[in-house]
C-alpha positions in Angstrom: 9.0 7.1 11.5 7.9 10.4 10.0 7.9 10.4 6.2 9.0 13.2 3.9 6.8 14.1 0.9 8.7 11.8 -1.5 8.7 8.9 0.9 4.9 9.3 1.4 4.5 9.3 -2.4 6.6 6.1 -2.6 4.4 4.4 0.0 1.2 5.4 -1.8 2.4 4.5 -5.3 4.0 1.2 -4.4 1.2 -0.2 -2.3 -1.3 0.7 -5.0 0.4 -1.5 -7.7 -1.6 -4.5 -8.7 0.3 -7.7 -7.7 -0.5 -11.4 -7.2 1.6 -14.6 -6.5 3.4 -15.3 -9.7 2.4 -12.0 -11.3 4.6 -9.5 -9.4 6.0 -7.9 -12.6 4.7 -4.4 -12.0 6.2 -4.4 -8.5 9.5 -5.9 -9.8 9.7 -3.1 -12.5 9.1 -0.4 -9.9 12.0 -1.7 -7.7 14.3 -1.9 -10.6 13.6 1.7 -11.4 14.1 2.7 -7.9 17.5 0.9 -7.8 18.5 2.3 -11.1 18.3 5.9 -9.9 20.7 4.7 -7.0 22.9 2.5 -9.2 26.0 4.4 -8.1 25.6 2.9 -4.6 23.4 -0.2 -5.0 23.5 -3.5 -6.9 20.4 -5.6 -7.7 20.6 -9.2 -8.4 17.8 -11.6 -9.3 17.7 -15.4 -9.1 15.9 -17.8 -11.3 12.7 -17.4 -9.5 12.8 -13.6 -9.8 13.5 -13.0 -6.0 15.6 -9.8 -5.6 18.7 -9.1 -3.6 19.7 -5.4 -3.2 23.1 -4.7 -1.7 25.6 -1.8 -1.3 28.2 -1.7 -4.1 30.8 -1.2 -1.3 29.6 -3.8 1.1 32.4 -4.5 3.6 34.1 -7.9 3.2 34.1 -10.3 6.1 30.9 -8.6 7.6 27.7 -10.7 7.7 25.0 -8.8 5.8 21.9 -7.7 7.6 19.0 -8.3 5.2 15.6 -6.8 5.6 13.0 -9.0 3.8 9.5 -8.7 2.5 7.3 -10.4 -0.2 6.1 -8.8 -3.4 2.7 -10.5 -3.8 -0.6 -9.9 -2.2 -3.8 -12.0 -2.0 -5.4 -11.4 -5.4 -7.3 -12.9 -8.4 -5.8 -14.1 -11.7 -7.9 -14.1 -14.9 -8.1 -17.7 -16.3 -10.5 -17.1 -19.1 -12.7 -14.2 -20.6 -16.0 -15.1 -22.1 -17.6 -11.9 -23.3 -18.6 -10.3 -20.0 -17.9 -13.4 -17.9 -14.6 -13.9 -16.2 -13.2 -17.1 -14.8 -10.6 -16.4 -12.1 -8.6 -18.2 -9.5 -7.7 -16.7 -6.1 -4.1 -16.9 -5.0 -3.9 -16.3 -1.2 -5.7 -17.0 2.0 -8.8 -15.0 2.7 -12.0 -15.9 4.6 -14.9 -17.1 2.2 -17.3 -14.4 3.6 -15.5 -11.7 1.6 -16.2 -13.2 -1.8 -19.9 -13.5 -2.5 -21.2 -10.5 -4.5 -18.0 -8.5 -3.9 -17.0 -5.8 -6.4 -13.7 -6.2 -8.1 -11.2 -4.1 -10.1 -9.8 -6.1 -13.0 -6.6 -4.5 -14.5 -5.5 -5.0 -18.0 -2.0 -5.0 -19.4 -2.3 -1.2 -20.2 -3.2 -0.6 -16.4 -6.9 0.2 -17.3 -9.3 -0.8 -14.5 -12.6 -2.7 -15.3 -15.4 -3.1 -12.9 -16.8 -6.6 -12.1 -18.7 -8.4 -9.5 -18.2 -11.9 -8.1 -21.2 -14.2 -9.1 -19.9 -17.7 -7.8 -17.1 -19.3 -5.6 -15.8 -22.8 -5.7 -13.9 -22.9 -2.4 -13.0 -26.5 -2.8 -11.0 -26.1 -6.1 -7.4 -27.0 -6.1 -4.7 -25.7 -6.2 -6.6 -22.4 -5.9 -10.2 -21.4 -5.3 -12.2 -20.7 -8.5 -14.2 -17.5 -8.9 -16.7 -16.4 -11.6 -17.3 -12.7 -12.1 -19.4 -10.6 -14.4 -18.0 -7.4 -15.9 -20.0 -4.2 -15.7 -19.4 -3.8 -19.5 -17.4 -5.7 -22.1 -13.7 -5.3 -21.8 -11.9 -6.7 -25.0 -8.5 -5.8 -23.7 -8.6 -8.4 -20.7 -6.6 -11.4 -21.1 -5.7 -14.5 -19.1 -3.0 -13.7 -16.6 -4.5 -10.2 -15.8 -4.9 -9.4 -12.1 -8.1 -8.5 -10.3 -8.5 -7.4 -6.7 -11.1 -6.1 -4.5 -12.7 -2.7 -5.4 -11.1 -0.5 -2.7 -10.6 3.3 -2.5 -7.3 4.7 -3.9 -4.4 4.5 -1.3 -4.3 7.4 1.1 -2.7 8.5 4.3 -5.2 9.6 6.9 -4.2 10.8 10.5 -0.7 9.2 10.0 -2.1 5.8 8.8 -1.7 4.2 5.5 -4.9 2.8 3.9 -4.2 0.9 0.8 -4.7 -2.3 -1.3 -1.5 -4.2 -0.3 -0.2 -3.7 3.2 0.8 -7.4 3.2 3.5 -7.0 2.2 4.1 -4.0 -0.1 3.9 -1.6 2.8 6.8 -3.5 4.2 8.6 -3.2 0.8 8.1 0.5 0.8 9.3 0.8 4.5 12.5 -1.2 3.5 13.1 1.0 0.5 12.7 4.1 2.6 15.0 2.7 5.3 17.7 1.7 3.0 17.6 5.0 1.2 18.2 6.8 4.5 21.0 4.5 5.3 22.9 5.1 2.1 24.3 8.2 3.8 25.7 6.1 6.6 29.1 4.5 5.8 28.6 2.1 8.9 25.4 0.7 7.3 26.9 -0.6 4.1 26.3 -4.2 5.2 22.6 -3.6 5.1 20.6 -5.0 2.1 17.1 -6.0 1.1 15.7 -9.4 0.0 12.4 -9.3 -1.7 10.7 -12.7 -2.5 7.8 -13.8 -4.8 4.8 -16.0 -4.4 4.7 -16.0 -0.6 0.9 -16.0 -0.6 0.9 -19.6 -2.2 3.8 -20.9 -0.2 
């Protein structure tokens, strides 16, 4: 579908948000803000695991809901320990081992500042998650266990109608679902349509 300017901005912003299995907080906050603006029409509920269900306030009774679903995480690294310029990380997701040795990373602290690092070792047999060691380009005292790292990729962009971004699987699907539901809000016949967003799909 052709996107309006504000819909393109949503897709670029959302898919650029750092996320990892069990660490989807930034994405959750984005969606909560999106629903808040539309709170006259939409209701958001979260279960004990943090999964999100978004429905119309005037959903028709006796009509089975049609739910569009996507997950909120993406294959990514989670910081386990910081030792001066050395980072111990675990990788949550499934990616071929060839993409790891020597790869450049972006490590994002709690204030959304990005720090450059490079992978120096990989323990692919570690369980439950692969273990990675990386070296920071310079000291980053703000980094803490639980911070997210991802491959050092260009900023999200739409070129020739195609979205190039960090998290197509599945934040691009989340963005598409939000855009679709936003358009359906003007259609009274579509009040049975809702969204279900889940966490930690990348680790089952």
